[in-house]
N, C-alpha and C positions, 0 to 999 in steps of 0.2 A: 503491499499500500504506499500513496508516495504520503510520506511526513507536509505534504502543503493543502491535502483533502482533510476537509471539516467532516470528524465522525459525528453523526446523532449518537445520543446516551441509548442505552438500551431501555427498548420497553419489552414490557413483560405483557401478553393478549390474557385480557378478565373474559367473564363469563358475554360479557356484552361486545366483543369483539370477536371470540369463537365461532367457526363455521363459517365465519363471512372472505371472501378473497382477498391476497395478499395486496392487490394494488387500491380496493376500496379501505381495509385496517392505513395503508400506506396514508390513503388522503386522510383519515379521520385524526393518525397520529400525527400528523404535520401537514395542518392544513396552508402551512404559507409556502407549497410547491402543489402547482396544478397537477392533474393524476395522468394528464398525459408525460409530463415531465417526468414522473414516478415510475412509472411504466420504461421509460426509458432506461431509469438505471435499475430497475431491475433484469432490461436485458443484457445491460453493459454488466450483470454484475457484481453490482452495488449496493445488494442487499441480502443479506444472511438472515437466516430463519436456524435458529439453536444452532450458531457459528459454520451453518454451511450457507454457503452460495446458492442462490434459486435464481433461476432464468427465465420463469414461467409467471406471468401476473395473476392466472388464473387457479393456483396454488391455494388448497385450503389452508386456514392456519387453525391451529389447536390451541383450547384451556393451557394457560400458562407458558406457550412457546416464548421464545424469546426473540426479538425482532430488533437488527440494527442499521442502521442506513446509512452509507458514505456518502457526502455530495460531493462533486470536487469544485475547486475551487473556478468562479467567474474566470473563462476565456476572455484575454486581450479581445476587442469589439475589433473588428473590420467594418466598422459602419461612420460615414462621415458626418462629423454635425457639422449642420449647415443653420446660417444666421435667417432663420424665419420668424417671423414677427410673433410673439404670442399673445393672448389675452386671457391674464393674469388674472383670477380670481382671490386668489389667498397664496400666501406662500411665506414660509418661515425656515426652521431648518431641519423640520422632519418631511414636510409634504408641500405640493406644488397642487392646486386645482385650476385647471385651464377649460379655458371655454371655446373648442375644439371647434373649426369651419369645416363647413360642407368640404366635400370633397379630399379634406385629408382623412389617410391612413393612420392608423395607432400605430402601429410598429412594423417594422422590416418584413416582410415576406415575397413570396416568388413575386416578381413582377411589380414589387412596389421597395426597391430599396433607396429610394433617394424621396426627398418630401415629407417623411413622415411625422409626425407628433415623436418620436425617439429621434428623428435626425435635429429635430430644434429643440428638443428638451436637453439632450445633450452638449450642441452649443450653448443655453442655458446657463447648466449647473455643472458642467464640466465631469469632474469623476464624482459628484456627489450624489449617486444613486444607488440604489440598492442593486445588489446582484441575483438574488433571487431566483427570479422567473428566466434566468439564461441568456444568454450572447444578446439574442437578437429583442430581447424586451428589459432591458434595465431601466428600474423602475416603474414599472407597469404591474400591477393590480389587477386591473379591469379594463374593457375595453369598449369600445359603443364603435357600429358601425361606421363606411365610410362616408354615405351620406346620411346618417344622423348628426346632428351639431349639438353641442352643450357639454356639460361637464363632466368631465376626467379629473379622477385624484393621481397625481405620482408620487411617487415615495424617496427620500431623497437616501434612507439608511434601512437595513436588512429588520430592524425595530421595529421602524413603522410598517415596514414592508409585512413582516410577521402580525402586528396589530391588525393591520386594516384588514389583510385577507382573511383574521378571523372575523371579522365584525360581518365582513362579505359572506362569508360561510354560514355565520348565524342568523346573518338577513335583518341586519339590524342597521346597516346602514339605510336611512331615507332617501330618496332617489323618486323623483315624481318627475316624469316626461309630459309634455304637450305634445299632440296631434292631432292634423284633421284628416279625417276619417269620413269615405263613404258614407252615403244613408243617412238618415234622421234618426235618431237613438231615441224611442221614445222615454224609456227610464232615464231619470235625473243623475241615477249614480248604480253600479253592480258590481260585481265580482265574476272575474271569468277564472274557471280552476279545471286544469287538463294535463297531463303530461307532456313536454314536449320530446321530442330525441329527432336522430338524423332521417330521414325520410327514405324508405327503404330503397326508392328506385331512382331518385333525385340525389345525389349526394350535396348537392350546393342549398338543397333546401331542408326546411327542419318541421317537422307535422306531428301532430296531436295525436296523442295515444298510441302510439306504437310499442312495440314490445321494448325496443331499449330507453324510452322515454323516460325524463326526471320529473318530477311534481315541480308543479308550476302554479303562482297564483297572482293574478294582475287584478287590480283594485281599477277601476274609473270613473270620471264624474262629468256628467256635461257642464261646460261653461258657456256654449253660445249655439242657440241651431240656425242653418241657413237652408231657410226654407226655399227659397224659389230655385237655389243652385242645388237641392237637397244633399246638406254635408254638414256635418258635423264638428265642433271643437271640443275637444275632451282633455280632461289631466289624468293621467295615467301612472299610479304609484306600484313600484314591483316588490311585492314580497319575497319574491324568488327572483334569481336573476340569471336564464337561461338564453342561452343564443336565440336572436331573433324572439324573444318571450312576445314583446307587444303588438310584435306585426304579426305574429302566428295566433295571438288569441282573439285580439280585434276581429282580422278576418276568419276566421272559426264563428265568431256571430253576426256573419255576413255586412260588416264594417270595415273590409280591411284599409292600410292607411292611404291615404292618396299619394300618387306618384309611385307608389310602390309597385314596382314591375312582375317581383318574384310571387307575391301571394294576391292580388289583385281581384282574380275570382271573376276576370272576363270584364271589369268594370275600365270605362275607356270617360276620358276628359277633354275636350278640346287646351287647356291650359298647358301651358309650357314650364315643364318641370325637369327637374332633374334628381330622381333620387324619393327615398319619403320625407313626406313631412313628417318628421320626428325631429322633437330637441327635448336635449337630456336636462331641464330646467333647474331643479334644485336638486342639491346633493346636503346632507348632513350626517357626521359622524362624531364618534369622541376622538379627540386629539391623541396621540399615544403617548404622547410625553405629558400632557397636562391634566388628562382627563375629565377635560372639558369638554363642551358640546361645540361643534363647528358647524355653520351653515351658510352654503353658499346658494347666491341665486345667478343664472347666467341667463341675461337679457336676448332677445328674439332675435334671430339674424334678420337681419333688412330686408332679404326675402321673402322669409316667412310672416312679418309684420305685412307686405305688400299684398300678399295671399289673402292673409283676413280684412286686408281693405278692398278686397277687389270681392269679394264674395259678400260683404255686406252690401 
């Protein structure tokens, strides 16, 4: 073992974890790491059960098993910091909250290695970013879609990352979005509950109530009804945080998001749009150092304000 590698303290399996898959157990024991990242460590032989390397994520753990996780040190990033202006809503030595613009990808991936939020944050923060989520996502503890605007929290150190990740896992972070959806919603407010997972045939989409789905809950409240345009302006509060959650849930009740080409359910409009009309407006969390509640509000982007005025 490389002396520079970080060894997590050994954890022993209790009756609440016994009988579960190894990757599931690791995600519960070490919530600061994503499940996909942990699966990668398993394949690389970085996880031991009872002092023996295990290479399959599907292995079942038993009562009393000793689990050891070895996390390699962050690799040097081959990502270029870029001097891209940031709309900063809040910043201190631990966290940074950004109002992300439309068309900006959060972290580098195939086809998007430049112009991402990570490129901009690396220029702004230098080497003061957490390294927990790997070389391509320094400081990133959650993300929003390219076409979604609004609040994203960035962690400047591993302690902040671990504590914010724990809040996300416990669903204690306040996340409220606003959206424009097709159709008139009759109820003033409501709750949509239904598991969300990868679509069985279209891997670019998510779907409701599929075998691999995870529990998901979205609360919505009508802000304004546009009867002539047959559209509704809503606020959506996430109780969970699944991929495309609001887009999938609103489409499931017959009210897909305006501009959403993936889940539009055959709806059409003559309006010139660029992606779904969805904005992460409010983000509230417990500060990882002070323990105080912090809440930020991201103002609506100009295009969103213009749409609301047009619909009026």
